[in-house]
C-alpha positions in Angstrom: 13.5 -186.7 55.9 12.1 -185.6 52.5 10.0 -182.4 52.4 7.1 -184.3 50.8 6.8 -186.8 53.6 3.7 -186.4 55.7 2.7 -187.7 59.1 -0.7 -189.4 59.0 -3.0 -188.1 61.7 -4.1 -190.5 64.5 -7.5 -192.1 64.2 -8.9 -190.2 67.1 -7.7 -186.8 65.7 -9.2 -187.6 62.4 -12.4 -188.6 64.1 -12.6 -185.4 66.0 -11.9 -183.3 62.9 -14.7 -184.9 61.1 -17.1 -184.8 63.9 -16.7 -181.1 65.1 -18.9 -179.4 62.4 -21.5 -182.2 62.6 -21.6 -182.1 66.4 -22.3 -178.3 66.4 -25.1 -178.8 63.8 -26.6 -181.7 65.6 -26.5 -179.8 68.9 -28.3 -176.8 67.4 -30.8 -179.1 65.7 -31.5 -181.1 68.9 -32.2 -178.0 71.0 -34.4 -176.3 68.4 -36.3 -179.6 67.8 -36.7 -180.0 71.6 -38.0 -176.4 71.9 -40.5 -177.0 69.0 -41.8 -180.2 70.8 -42.1 -178.3 74.1 -44.1 -175.5 72.5 -46.6 -178.0 71.1 -47.4 -179.0 74.7 -49.7 -176.1 75.5 -50.3 -177.2 79.1 -46.5 -177.3 79.9 -46.0 -174.0 78.1 -48.7 -172.3 80.2 -47.3 -173.9 83.4 -43.8 -172.5 82.4 -45.3 -169.0 81.9 -47.1 -169.2 85.3 -43.9 -170.5 87.0 -41.8 -167.7 85.5 -44.4 -165.1 86.6 -44.2 -166.4 90.2 -40.4 -166.3 90.1 -40.3 -162.8 88.7 -42.9 -161.4 91.1 -41.2 -163.1 94.1 -37.8 -161.7 92.9 -39.3 -158.2 92.6 -40.9 -158.4 96.1 -38.8 -155.4 97.5 -39.8 -153.2 94.5 -43.5 -154.2 94.6 -43.7 -153.7 98.4 -41.7 -150.5 98.5 -43.1 -148.7 95.4 -46.6 -150.1 94.9 -47.8 -151.4 98.3 -45.7 -149.1 100.4 -45.3 -151.7 103.0 -42.6 -153.9 104.7 -42.9 -157.6 105.7 -42.1 -156.7 109.3 -44.1 -153.5 109.4 -47.2 -153.3 111.7 -50.0 -151.8 109.7 -52.4 -149.3 111.2 -56.0 -148.5 110.8 -57.2 -144.9 109.9 -57.9 -144.6 113.7 -54.2 -145.2 114.5 -54.6 -148.7 116.0 -52.6 -151.7 114.9 -54.6 -153.5 112.1 -54.6 -157.0 113.5 -56.6 -159.7 111.6 -58.1 -157.3 109.1 -60.0 -159.1 106.3 -59.1 -158.4 102.6 -60.0 -154.9 101.6 -58.7 -152.1 99.3 -56.2 -151.0 101.9 -55.0 -154.6 102.5 -55.7 -156.8 99.4 -55.1 -160.1 101.3 -55.8 -158.8 104.8 -53.4 -158.7 107.8 -52.2 -161.3 110.2 -52.5 -161.6 114.0 -49.9 -159.0 114.7 -50.9 -156.5 112.0 -48.5 -157.4 109.1 -49.7 -157.2 105.5 -50.3 -160.7 104.2 -49.7 -159.8 100.5 -46.3 -158.3 101.3 -45.3 -161.3 103.4 -46.5 -163.7 100.7 -44.3 -162.0 98.1 -41.2 -162.2 100.4 -42.1 -165.8 101.4 -42.0 -166.8 97.7 -38.3 -165.8 97.6 -37.5 -168.2 100.5 -39.6 -171.2 99.3 -38.4 -170.9 95.7 -34.8 -170.4 96.8 -35.0 -173.6 98.9 -36.5 -175.5 95.9 -33.8 -174.2 93.4 -30.9 -174.9 95.7 -32.1 -178.4 96.6 -32.5 -179.2 92.9 -29.0 -177.9 92.2 -27.4 -179.9 95.1 -29.3 -183.0 94.2 -28.4 -182.8 90.5 -24.8 -181.8 91.2 -24.2 -184.8 93.4 -26.6 -187.4 92.1 -26.0 -187.0 88.3 -22.2 -187.6 88.4 -22.6 -190.4 90.9 -25.2 -192.2 88.8 -23.2 -191.6 85.7 -20.1 -193.2 87.1 -22.0 -196.1 88.7 -23.8 -196.9 85.4 -20.8 -196.5 83.2 -18.0 -198.2 85.1 -20.0 -200.8 86.9 -18.1 -203.3 89.0 -16.8 -202.1 92.4 -17.6 -198.5 91.5 -21.2 -199.4 91.0 -21.3 -201.5 94.2 -19.7 -198.7 96.3 -22.1 -196.0 95.0 -25.1 -198.2 95.4 -24.1 -199.0 99.0 -23.9 -195.2 99.8 -27.2 -194.6 98.0 -28.9 -197.4 99.9 -27.5 -196.1 103.2 -28.9 -192.6 102.5 -32.3 -193.9 101.5 -32.7 -195.9 104.7 -32.1 -192.9 106.9 -35.4 -191.4 108.2 -35.1 -188.0 106.6 -37.9 -186.3 108.4 -36.7 -187.3 111.8 -33.2 -186.2 111.1 -34.4 -182.9 109.7 -36.5 -182.2 112.8 -33.5 -183.1 115.1 -31.1 -180.9 113.1 -33.6 -178.0 113.0 -33.9 -178.2 116.8 -30.1 -178.0 117.4 -29.0 -175.9 114.5 -31.9 -173.6 113.6 -30.7 -173.6 110.0 -31.1 -170.7 107.6 -32.3 -171.0 104.0 -29.0 -172.2 102.5 -28.3 -174.7 105.3 -31.8 -176.1 105.1 -31.4 -176.5 101.3 -28.1 -178.2 101.7 -29.6 -180.6 104.2 -32.5 -181.4 101.9 -30.2 -181.8 98.9 -28.1 -184.4 100.8 -31.2 -186.5 101.3 -32.5 -186.1 97.8 -29.5 -186.9 95.6 -29.7 -190.7 96.0 -33.0 -190.7 94.0 -31.3 -188.7 91.2 -28.3 -191.1 91.2 -30.5 -194.1 90.8 -32.5 -192.6 88.0 -29.4 -191.5 86.1 -27.7 -194.9 86.7 -30.6 -196.8 85.1 -30.4 -194.7 81.9 -26.7 -195.0 81.7 -26.8 -198.8 82.1 -28.9 -199.0 78.9 -26.9 -196.3 77.0 -23.4 -197.5 77.6 -23.7 -200.5 75.3 -25.2 -198.7 72.4 -23.5 -198.8 69.0 -22.5 -195.1 69.0 -20.7 -195.6 72.3 -18.8 -198.6 71.0 -17.9 -196.6 67.8 -16.5 -193.8 69.9 -14.5 -196.2 72.0 -13.0 -197.9 68.9 -12.1 -194.5 67.5 -10.0 -193.8 70.6 -12.3 -191.7 72.7 -11.6 -191.9 76.4 -14.0 -192.7 79.2 -14.4 -189.1 80.2 -15.2 -188.0 76.7 -17.7 -190.8 76.1 -19.5 -190.0 79.3 -19.7 -186.3 78.7 -20.2 -186.2 74.9 -22.2 -189.3 74.2 -23.9 -190.6 77.3 -24.7 -187.4 79.2 -27.0 -186.0 76.5 -29.1 -189.1 76.8 -29.6 -188.7 80.5 -30.2 -185.0 80.4 -34.0 -185.4 80.0 -34.2 -187.7 83.0 -31.9 -185.5 85.1 -34.0 -182.4 84.4 -37.2 -184.2 85.2 -35.7 -185.5 88.5 -34.4 -182.0 89.3 -37.9 -180.6 88.8 -39.4 -183.3 91.0 -36.8 -182.6 93.7 -37.6 -178.9 93.5 -41.3 -179.6 94.0 -40.6 -182.1 96.8 -38.2 -179.6 98.5 -40.9 -176.9 98.5 -43.4 -179.4 100.0 -40.8 -180.6 102.5 -39.9 -177.1 103.6 -43.6 -176.3 104.0 -44.2 -179.5 106.0 -41.2 -178.8 108.2 -42.2 -175.2 108.7 -45.8 -176.3 109.4 -44.4 -178.5 112.2 -42.5 -175.5 113.5 -39.0 -176.7 112.6 -38.4 -175.1 109.3 -37.4 -171.6 108.3 -37.1 -169.6 111.5 -39.6 -166.8 112.2 -39.8 -163.9 111.5 -38.4 -164.8 108.1 -41.5 -165.6 106.0 -41.9 -168.7 103.9 -45.1 -170.2 102.6 -44.8 -173.1 105.0 -44.4 -171.0 108.2 -47.2 -168.7 107.1 -49.4 -171.8 107.1 -48.0 -172.9 110.4 -48.8 -169.6 112.1 -52.4 -169.5 110.6 -53.4 -173.1 111.4 -55.2 -172.1 114.6 -57.1 -169.3 112.8 -58.5 -171.3 110.0 -62.2 -170.5 110.8 -61.7 -167.0 112.2 -59.3 -165.7 109.6 -59.3 -168.0 106.5 -57.5 -165.3 104.5 -54.3 -166.3 106.3 -54.6 -169.9 105.1 -55.6 -169.8 101.5 -52.9 -167.5 100.0 -49.8 -169.5 101.1 -51.5 -172.8 100.6 -52.6 -171.8 97.1 -49.1 -170.6 96.2 -47.6 -173.9 97.3 -50.2 -175.8 95.2 -49.8 -173.7 92.1 -46.0 -173.7 92.2 -45.6 -177.4 92.8 -48.2 -178.2 90.1 -46.4 -175.9 87.5 -43.0 -177.5 88.4 -44.5 -181.0 87.8 -46.1 -180.0 84.5 -43.0 -178.2 83.2 -40.8 -181.2 84.2 -43.2 -183.6 82.3 -43.1 -181.4 79.2 -39.3 -181.2 79.3 -39.0 -184.9 79.7 -41.0 -185.4 76.4 -39.2 -182.6 74.6 -35.6 -183.7 75.5 -36.1 -187.4 75.0 -33.8 -188.4 72.1 -36.1 -191.2 71.2 -38.8 -188.7 70.3 -36.5 -186.6 68.0 -37.3 -186.6 64.4 
């Protein structure tokens, strides 16, 4: 063959070569634009700051308890007279008081935040990790794939989750990770349905047809072209799942079937204090307030992220 002869690149290779610089620029522009829109939402920005503060303080619970409060979540506090400080009201010695066996409420509240937040984050990860791919495949491929995934989703939704969780908690006494996995297995169908609905509307767009004509495969179309359009919905659903998991763990612990005692969570702190609402209200308000503030911040941040990441709002 002559030295001057050239082999023409394939259409897909040419398409990729042209799109690589543009894709990097578009990606940077999209995320910077999303961050600018999120910063304009002052309520969501404040909620994000409060949520980060709760996460940081909960993560630093051992340092705060050991070096500032000089306490331990399982330690029985004592009065100056040497007696166990049971049901002590808030004071300079005990900022949030003590419980019925003499443990410092503030210390247990900090450690309980680790458990409740860990359950929420793990449930959101499990729900998103299972539900998003299932919804993406169901919406993109349709046909028997869609029917099969919808059948599984419908089956999971019809299971009475609270009843199953109570039964499993009785026989298994799950730890934090096991409880989060159980919650995640019940929460992912909602994520799958939300993602599927967005994919059904996105798979017939012009840019998807153009990518298919240029030789892009199904996997590349789903990951590069459709997935960014469902990111906002997936993040919002993950936030809602996190808030729902914190509430579910609190409800289950309140019924006595959640995180096993003596490990502290906001839910079982409420469960232990429910009979002392009038005599020792300082045992009720701190964990209840933390549940309310955390769930509210998660909802507000999720709502702000939905608006910021929506491609239709990009300018």
